[in-house]
C-alpha positions, 0 to 999 in steps of 0.5 A: 500500499505504501509503495503504491502511494509513493508511486502515485506521488511520484507520478504526480510530481513528474506530471506537475514538473512537466507542466511547469516547464511551459508556465511562469511561477512566482518570483522569489523575494530576492527578485522582487524589488522597487527597481522592477517597477516602471512605466510598463511593469507592476507587481502582483501580490496576494495569498493562496490559502485553504482551511487548516482542519481539512484534508488536503490534495497533493497539490492545488494550482490556479492559472492566469493569463494576460489578455490576448496572450497564451502564456500561463502563470501559475500559483501552486500549493504543494503538499506531497513529498518534495525530496528535491525541494522544488516547491514553495512551502507554506508561509503561515498557518493559524486557526482560520487559514494556512497557505502561501504568499506570492508575487509576480513582476508583470507587464501592466495590463488586463489579466484573468484567472482561466483555470485550476487543477487539484491533484491527489491519489483519488483523482484529478479535478479541473474545470469542465467549462471555460471561465474568466475572472478578470483583474488589472495590473497597474504599472508602477504599483504593487497590485494586491489581488486578494486571498485566493481561497480553496474550500476543500470538499471532503469524501471517503476513499475505498477504505472509508478514510476521509479524503479530499475530493475537489473544492471551490475557489473564492477570491477574497479581499483580506488585506488586514491579514495579508499585508503585514505578512507580504511586507515582511516577505517582500520588504523591498517593494514600495508598499506606499504604492499599493492598489487593490485589484481583487476581482470585482466579480469575486462573489459571482465566480466561486469555481467548483472543481469537478473530477475529470475523467 
C-alpha cells in the first residue's frame, strides 16, 4: 500500500514538473524590488490559502493569463513529498487559514484567471467549462489581488478514510491579514504604492472543481 502511494506521488510530481516547464511561477523575494517597477511593469501580490482542519490534495494550482496572450502563470500549493525541494512551502498557518504568499513582476495590463487543477491519489479535478475572472495590473504599483481561498470538499476513499475530493475557489479581499505578512516577505517593494485589484466579480465566480475522467 505504501509503495503504491509513493508511485502515485511520484507520478503526480513528474506530471506537475512537466507542466511547469511551459508556465511562469511566482518570483522569489530576492527578485522582487522597487527597481522592477516602471512605466510598463507592476507587481502582483496576494495569498493562496485553504482551511487548516480539512484534508488536503497533493497539490492545488490556479492559472492566469494576460489578455490576448497564451502564456500561463501559475500559483501552486504543494503538499506531497518534495525530496528535491522544488516547491514553495507554506508561509503561515493559524486557526483560520494556512497557505503561501506570492508575487509576480508583470507587464501592466488586463489579466484573468482561466483555470485550476487539484491533484491527489483519488483523482484529478479541473474545470469542465471555460471561465474568466478578470483583474488589472497597474504599472508602477504593487497590485494586491486578494486571498485566493480553496474550500476543500471531503469524501471517503475505498477504505472509508476521509479524503479530499475537489473544492471551490473564492477570491477574497483580506488585506488586513495579508499585508503585514507580504511586507515582511517582500520588504523591498514600495508598499506606499499599493492598489487593490481583487476581482470585482469575486462573489459571482466561486469555481467548483469537478473530477475529470
